[in-house]
N, C-alpha and C positions, 0 to 999 in steps of 0.2 A: 635483678630488680629488687627494690625494697618497697614494702608496703607499710604505711603507718595509719593507725586508726585512733581517733579521739571521739569519745562520746560526751555529749554535753546537754545542758538544759535549754540553751538558746542557739539561734542560727543567724541572727542579724549581723553580728560582728564578723562571723565566718564568711557570710555571703558578701558583705562589704569588701572584705579583703580579697576574696576570690575574684569578684567581678570588677573591682576598681584598680587592680594591678595594671600598670602600664604595659601595653602589648599583649594583654590576655586574649585568648581565643577560645570561644565556646565551640567544643567539638560536637556536642549534641546533648539532647535531653532524653531521659528514659521514662517511659510510661506517662507521657503527657499527650494531650490530644493533637498537638502540633509541634513541629520543630521551629516554628517561626515566632514563638512567644518571646516576650521581653524578659530580661533578668528580673525586673521588678515584679512582673506577674508570677514568675516561677517562685520568687521569694514568698509571695502571698499564699500560693498553693501549699508550699512546704510548711509555712508557719501555721496555717489553719489545720492542716492534717496532724502536725506534731502536737498541737495543743489539745487534741482529743484524749490525751492520757496524761496523768500527773507524774509519770516516771521521770526521774532525773536524767536519764539517758535517752532523751527524746530524739536527738539529732546525731548524725554521724558525719565526721569530716575525715575523708580518706585521701591519702596521697600515694601515687604510684611513681617511683623514682628509678630512672635508669642510671647506670654508672657513667662516669665521664667518658665521652667519646663514642657512646652508643647512640644510634639514631633510629627512630621509628617515624614513618609518615603519619599524618593526622588520622587517616582512615584505619590504619592498623592499631594505633594507640587507642582509638575509640572502641574498636572491636575487642581489644584486650580488656579494656575497662568494663565493657558489657559482660564479658565472660567472668571477670572477677566478681562483679556484682551479683550475677546469677548464682555462682557457686557459694557466695557468702550469704545467700538468702534474701538479698535486696532486689531480686529480679523483677518483682511486681510493685516495687516502691517508686515514687517519683524521685528522680535524681538528675543532676547536671554534671557534665564532664567538661572541665575547663583546663586549657593548657597554658602554662606560664613559661616564659623564656628569660626570667630574670636571674637564673643561675646557670652555671656551666653544665650541669647535668639536666637532661630533659625530664620533665615531670608533668603530671596532671593532678588536679584536685577534683575530688568527687564529693558532693554534698547531698545528703539524703536524710530521711527520717526513719526511726525504728518503729514508729506508730503506723499501724495499718488503717485502712479506710474505716473499718468497723470499730476502731478505738483500741483494739488489742495490740500488744507489743510483740514484735518479732523475737524469737528466741535467739539471743546473741551469746549463748553459752560457748565457751571454748574458742573465743574469737582468735586468740593467739595461735593455737594449734591449727585451726582451720585455715587462717590466712596464710600461714607458713606453707601448708600443703598445697593450697591453690597457687601461691606464688611459684613454688617449685614445679607444679604441673604446667603453668603458663611458660616458665623459662624453658622447659624442655620442648614444649609444643612449638614455640616461636623462635627457638635458638638464641635466647637471650643469655647474657652472662649471669651465672648464679651469684646470689648475694653471699657475703661471708657468713659462715654458719656458727662461728664462735667469737665471743667477745675478745678483742685484742687488748693487751695491757698497754695502754697508752694514755697520756694526759689529754685533757680536753684541748682540742686544737685552738690556737690563737686565731680566731676568725678575722677575716679582713674587715676593716672599718668601712662603713658606708662611704661612698665617694663624696667628695665635696660638691654638694649641690645646694640649691636654694629653693624655697617654696615648700609646698605641701609634700611633694615626693621625697624630699630630703628628710623630712620629719618622719615619714612612714618608714624609710630605710633605717633610721635610727631606732624606731620602736621595735622593728623586727629583729634588729641586731641585739638590742637589750633583752628582748624576750628569749632569744636563742641562748645567749650566754647565761642569763640569770636562772632560767628554768633548768639548764644543764647543770649548773652549780648546785641548785637545790635538790636535784635528783641524785647527784653524786655524793653529796655530803649532808650530814645532819647538822645544819647550821643552828647556832644557839643565840646569836645576837647580830645586830646591824653592824657593829664594829668588825665582827668576824666575817660577815658577808662582804664588807668593804675590802678587807684584806684579800679575800679569795678572788674578787673580781678586778682587783687593781691591775694585774697583768694584762687584762683585756681592755685597759684604758677607760674603765667605767668608774665614775665617781658617785658617791652616795651622800645625800643630804637628808637629815631627819629633823622633824619639828614635833613639838608637843603643845597642844592647846590647853586651855584652863581646866578642861575635864580630864586631862591626862591621856587623851587620844593621840596616838603617835601617827605622824604622817611621814612619808618617804618620797623622795624624788631622785631621779637618775639622770646623769649627763655623761657625755663623752669628752675626753680630753687626752689626746695622744701626745701632748707636750711638743708637738711639731707643727703647730699652726692649724690644727683641726680641733675645734671646740664647738659643742652644741649647747643650747639652753637646757636647763633641767626640766624633765618631764615628770609629771605626777605619776606615782606608781600605779594607781588605778587606771590611768590612761594607757600605760604600757601593757598591762594585763590585769584582769580582775583579781588574779591570785597573787599579784606582786604589790598590792597596796600595803600601807603600813600596818593597819590592824590585823589583816589576814596573815602577814608574815610574822607579826609578833605572837600571834596565837600558835603558829607552828614552832617558833623559837622556844616558847614556854613549854610546849610538850617535850621537845628535845632536851631542854635543860632540866626537866623534872624526872627524867627517866631513872628508874630504880637501878638500872644496870650501869649507870655512869661511874659510881664508885668502884665497881668491879673492873671496868675497863682501865680506869686510872691506876688501880692497884697492880693489875697485870703488866701494864706498860712500865710502871715504876720498877717493878721487879726485874723485867727484861733488860731495862737500861742499866740498872745498878749491877746486874750480873755481867753485862758487857764491860762496864768500867772495872769490875773486879778482875777481869781476865787480862786487861792491858796495862802495861807499864807507862806507855806514852801513846797518845793518839794525835796525829796531825789533824787540826780542826777540819780541814777540807776533806779528810778521809772518813769523817764520821758517817756521812750518808751511806757510803759503800759498806762500811763495817757493820752498821746496824741492819742494813738490808740483807747482807749475806749471812750474818750470824743469827739474827733474830727475825728476819723477814719483816722488818719494820720500815715503812716509807717515811723518810724525813726530808725536810728541805731547810737548808741553812738560811737564816735571816741576815742578809748582808746589806749594810748601808754605808756607802762611801768607802768600800773595801774593808770595812770592819764587820766582823761576825758578832752580831748582838745576841744570838741564840739560835734556836731552831724550832721548826713547826713539825708536828707529828701527824701524819695522815693515817689514822688507824683503820684496820680492816672492818671495824664496826661502823664505819662511815662518819665517825666523829673526828674533829680536828682539834688538837691540843697544842698549846704552847708549852715548852718544857717547864716553865715556872709554875704551871698549873699542877704538875705532878709532884713537885717537891723541890726545895731549895738545894738539896744535896746533888742533884743531877745537872744543875746549871753549869755551863762551861766556865763561867767566871768564878764559880766557887770550887772548881776542881782543877786548879792550876797545876797540881802535881801530875796531872795527866795531860792537860791541854796547854800548859804554859811553857812548852819547849820549842816554840817557834815552828820552824819547818823540819824539826827532827822526825825521823822515820817513825811510822806507827809500828809499835812492837809489843808483843805479848810478854807478860810477866811470867817467866817460867818457874818462879818460886811461889807463885800464888796458889791458893787452895783451888780456885776455879780452874786453873790450868790442869791440875791433877784430875779434877772431875771430868774435864773434857777428854783427857787421855783415856780415862776409864770408859767413858761413853763410846769413844771411838773403837776401843777394843771389843766391847760388848756388841756393838753394831756389826763389826767384822765377823765375830763368832756366829752371830745369828744369821747373817747373810750367807756365810759359808755353808751353813746347814740347809737353808732354804734353796740355795742354788746347787746343792749336791745332786748329781744325777741319780744316786741311789740313797734315799733317806732311810738308811737302815738304823733302827733303834730310835730312842728318844733324844730330845735336844740335850738333856743332861749327859747322856752317854757320848754324844758327839763332842760336847765340850770337853769331857774328861779325856778324850783321845787326841785332842788337837794340840799341836805344837805351834810355836810362834811363826815359824816359816810357812806353816800351812795357811795362815790368814793374811800373809803379806800381800798377795794379789788383791784381796778384798780391801785391805787397808789403803793401799795406794789409789784404789778407785773410789774411795770414800770422799764425799764432799766435805765432811767434817775434817778429815785428815788434811786435805788440800788447803782448807781455810787456815788451819793451825800452822801448817808449814809455811804458808805465804807470809804470815806476820811474825814469824820467829826472828829473833836477832840473827844476823848472818853468821856470827861465830858459833851459833848453837844449833844450826840446822843439821850438822853431821851427827851430833849427839842425840838428836830428836828420836831417831829410830831406836837408838840404844836405850833411851828412856822408856820407849814403848815396850821394848823387849824385857826390860827389868820389871816393868809394872805388870806384864802379862800373867805371870803365875798367880799373883794375888787376885787379879780380876777374874781369871778363870776359876779359881777356887770359890770365890764369893758367888759368882754366877752359877756355878755347878750346884752349890748348896741351895740357892734360891729356886732354881728350876726343879731340883729334887723335891723340895717342899710342895711346889705347885703341882707337880705330877702325882705325888702321893695323894694330895687333896682331890685332884681330878678323878683319880681311880676310886677314892672313897665316895665321891659324889655319884659316879656311875653305879657303884654297888647299891647305894641308897635308892637311886632312880629305878634300878632293876627290881628292887624290893617293892616299890610303889606300883610299878607296872604289873607285877605278878599279883599283888594284893587287889588291884582294881580289875584284874583279868582283861586287860586291853587286848592281849593276844592269847589265843588258845594254844599255848605251848606247854610242854611238859618234859619230864626226864625220861619217860619210858622209850619213846622213839628218838630221844635226844634233840627234839625240835627246839628246846630252850637254847641250844647252841645258835640257832638262827637269830635269836634276840641278842645274844652276846656279840655275834659277828656284826650285827647292824649297829651296835654301839661302840665298836672298835675295841672289844675285849675278847679274851678267850679263856676257856676253862681247861685246866689240866692238873692232875694230882691234888684234887680238892682245893684248888686255888684259882683265883681270878686274877688275870694280869692283862696288860695292854697287848693288843694283837701283834705289835711289832717288837715287843720286848718282854723279857722275864724279870726285869730289874725290880719292879714293884709288884707286890702281890697282896691279895686280901683273902683270908681263909673262907672257903665256902664248901661245906661238907655235903656234896651231892652224890658222892660215890661214883661208880663207873657210869659214864654217859656214852651211849652209842652216838654215832654221827647220823643225822638224818640222810635219807636217800639222795636228796637234792640240796646240797649246800650252794650258796651264791658263789658264782665263778670268780668275780672280781669286785672288791669293795673299795670305792673311792673314799678317801678321808674327808673330802668336802661333803659328800652325801652323808657320811657318818655324823658330821657336825650338824647338818640340817635335821637328821633323824633325831639326834639328841635334843635339839631345841624343840622340835615338835612334841616329843614325848614328855618333855618338861611342861609344855603347855597343857597337854592332855591330863597330866597328873597334878596340874595346878602348882607346879614348883617354880614356874617362871615369874619374873617380876617386871615392872615397867622398865627397869634398867637393863633387862636381859636383851641380848641380840635378837633382832627380828628375823622371821623367816623370809626367804627370798623366793623367786619364781622356781628355784630348784626343788622346793618342797613338793611341787606338783608331780615330780618324776620319781619320788621315793618308791612307789610300787613297781616301777620299771627296774630299779636297782636291787630291791629286796622283794621280789615277787613271792617267794615261798613264805616269808614272814607276813607280808600284808594279806596274803590269802587266808591267814589264820586270825585276822583282826576281827574283834567283836563288832557286829553290825552297827550298834549304837555309836561306838567310838569311831568306826569307819566313816559314818555320816558326818560326825563332828570334824574328823580330819579332813575329809573331802571339802567341806565348806571353808575351812581355814586355808587349805591349799588353793582352792579356787580364788579366794580373795587375794592371796599373795601373788598368784600368777596374773590376775587381771590388772593389778596395779603396775606390774612390770610391763605387760603387753600394751597398756594405754600409752606408756612412754614411748615404746617402740613404734606404735602406729602414728605418732605425731606427724611425720613427714608425708603421710598418705591420707590423712583424715580430713577431707574437705567439708564434711557435713556429718550430721548425726546418722544419716543413712550409711555413710562410709564406716562409721564406728561399728555399726551392726554387721555390715558386709565383711569387714576385716576379721571380726571375731568368728563369724559364720564359717569363713574359709579355714579357720583353725579348729573348728569342731565345737564351738561354743554358741549357744543360742539364748535368746532373752524371752522372758514371759512376764506378764504383769501380775504382781502379787498384791497382797493386802497392804504391804508397807512400801510399795513402789516396785521398781523393776528388779527382777531376779535373774541371775545368769546360771545356766546349767551347761553340762558338757557331755560329749559322747564317751568320755573317759571315766566318768563317775556314774554312780547310781542315779537313775532318773528322778528320784525323790530328793536328791541332794541339790542344794542351791546356795548361792551367795547373794545377799541383798546389796544392791548397789547404793552408794551414797545418794542422798536426796538431790544434790545438784546434778549428778549424772542422770538420775531418773527424770528430772525436769528437762535436761538436754534432749533425751530421747523422746520425751513427750512433745517436744516442739516440732517433730516430723509431721507435716500436713496430712499425709495419707498413712498414718501410723499402723492402722489395722492391716492394710495391704502389705506394708513393709514386714510386719511380724509374720504374716502368712507366707511371705516369700522366703522365709528362712527354711521351711520344711523341705523343699526339694534339694537344697544345698546340703543340709544335714543328712538327709536320706541317701544321697549319692555317696557321701563319705563313708557311711556305714556299709552300703552295698559293695563298695570297692575294697572293703577291709582296711580302711584307713582310720579306724577308731582305736588305734593302738598308740600308747604313749611314745613309741619310737618315732611315729610320724610327726608328732608334735615336737619331740626333742630335736629332730633333724631341722625343722623350721626354726627352732630356738637357737640352734648353733649358727644358722645362717644369719639370723638377726643380730647375733653377737659378733659377727664378722669372722667366725672360726670356720673359714671355708675349707680348710684341709680336713677337719673332722666331719663336716657336713658332706664333703665329697666321699669320704669313706662310707658313710651311711648310705649314700645314694648309689654308689658303685658296688662296693663289696657286700653290703647288707641288703641292697635292692629295696631301700625304703624311700617312699615318696614324701617330701615335706608337705605338711599341711599349712600352706600359706596362700594368701590371695595372689592371683596371677600377676597383678601389677607389682607386688612386693617381690615375687620370684624374679620377674624381669629385671627389677632394680639390682638385685644381688647377682644375677647372672652377668650384668654389665659391669658390676662393681668389682669383679674378681673371681666369682665362682666358676664362670665358664672357663677362664684361663686355668684355674686349679684343676678342674675336671679333665681338661685336655692333657695336662701334664701327667695326671694319674693314668689315663688311658694309654699314653705312650710308654709308660714305665712298666717293667715287670716286677711286681712286688713279691718278695719272698714270704714264706709262711711265717717266719719269725718276725718279720717286719709287720705283717698283718696282725699278729698278736699284740705287738706294741701299740699299733694304731688303735686297735680295739680297746685297749686299756685307756689310751688317751681320750678316746671318744666318750667314755663313761666316767671320766674323772673331772670333777669341778675344782678349780683352784680359786684364788681370791677374786678373779675376774667374774666368775659365775656365782661364787658363794658369798661374796661380800658386797658391800655397797659401793666400794670404789670411790673415785673422785666424783664430786657432783658435776652434773652437766652444766657447762657454762651458759650464761645468758646469750640469746641471739644478739648479734652485734650489728648496729646500724653504721655502716662505713661511709655513708654519704651525708654531706651537710644538707639539711633541709630546714626551712623556717617553721615547719609545723612541729612545735614543741609544747609540751604541757606536763607539769608535774602533779596534776590533780590526783593521779593514782595513789599518791601517798596520803591523800586526804579522804579517800574512799568515794570520790565524786566522779570518777571516770576511769577510762582505760586507755593507756597509751602503749602501743605495740611496736617493738622494733623487730621487724621480720625480714 
């Protein structure tokens, strides 16, 4: 099921559309004195209640859509609609549920107001996350097909034209078709002119006509013409949609055209395309799309008229659309006949070009780095690894490289056999240069660690000294070691910094295993505490919360004032990550609190808004939530009761001894989908995860139960247990870095409910 929400200032047009659609069926009214009222009377009720507040988002138009082929009877669909409205906070508002049958997928429209009877506005914070969670809850409860969770890389579909009809209904069909396509285009691209818009909508058989009056006001009208006997009259833009009138579109076009980033985008694209031309000796014109996509990840479309290629259009990731002539004369195909003027000759790389040699070097560097990262035992530094590598050692990584495969594909046939030989000949020089560069970086990194340690000791962040050798704990937590009056990396003696501390004893309890990922997090944290970090420095992740679990002996010696500062920073880092993880389960602000309570976090009202505290940190330590999140929590009707209800949950966790970071870490592993590691914590370490019961059940069904059953049936050796334990407390790029951005939720079903007002700050449109 897919849910869509639009907030707006008026409801007249929405109600007209919902009630006037041919074959519409009113399934029921919510919170009205009778189910026998007329649509006109309901419209009056809704209008007068909505006008009690001046907010722009007075009214809400919601559609619930089933996938093609799925069916619900009227009673069940209305029950689902009621449940959706109740969870979204509209349960006490007047609303109507109307079923339409004009599309192949079954759907209902719900119209309501965000204004309450007392004139106050409902809290509609986090509508996207909440609606997604409610939708998933309803899908599971009623056995509905889950909606796609990720945006698919596909072009806007060529929607079917309205059927050839006559009269008012045909005009309505045309309007909704125009709305659907035009709004989708304006959402997908940052259009800069009516001419550009006309080019983009041409494949959908839409024609655009513009006019200008004496005052300079621009008007626009739209019509359909499929060149096959179906043609409509032109309809004024304001009649199609208030946001599609000439003046409003021109205002948007002007904003896009005056963007300060436009020159940067043009410069980047020009450089990428010129680099591509420099690599190739010949390019078959029809191959340009594939070449640019694979080599530079640029989407282009050839402009073909009567079998003649006139140029190409670039669809940039910035959402701007460029003609190649906008970027520069030198990249136009007509001006580069030495590359494109060879008819249907094969597309071939110029093996004598400077760019080809650069690509060979990049490919070798990539293979050397990959071989180090994928090595089962990363003994030593990257520079040492590079220095010991031979060409045959990286061949498997070369052959698997996308860059290598791209180059090989477009090499002249008679040179493919010598390609590997060229790689082999280039390898020694590339290895030498890379070895020298990595050596410089490593030396600088060690110097930076030495300076950081000096600042830490000067500010007395940790109570460490040389007498009991506890300073070694600090060294270890930063990935360095001390030996013979020298500081070096833990994994290598290649680089050293002289540090005359004399003989240092080892403390009684050194950390058993130190993860390089946690070392990076600790380094970033200590840079922040010593004020050495900058805005461009990497940011802390949720893993910062678990540093005392990895380095307990060091953090036990942390200065109380700095510990409070650290705990506040760590709380903020973890909360941001957890908010993202809770998305699929957070149906309301109450759920927001309940999900955090189950993890051992609780909320209190402070002077500057809501503050979050935890059972893992000092009771005096807190992190102040952003203002919008505080407003979201303040929207809970029985807020005082909800906050009071936190106490037994938190008390129970403490009494059960679940106020340890290991309990939170186990839940964190489950949320990241690392079920093998979580299974080890649950079975071998006997640690219960601190997670909400609903979340636990989700992960059990998602693969954790299967993983646990497999572990129970296996007899694990002592050695294997040691390896597992190391793996459990090691964070790699998945946990330590930002990784790829989560893709937008994708709406896989066609629906006439479209609006691009979110780009104007006048409403919200959710694809859930």
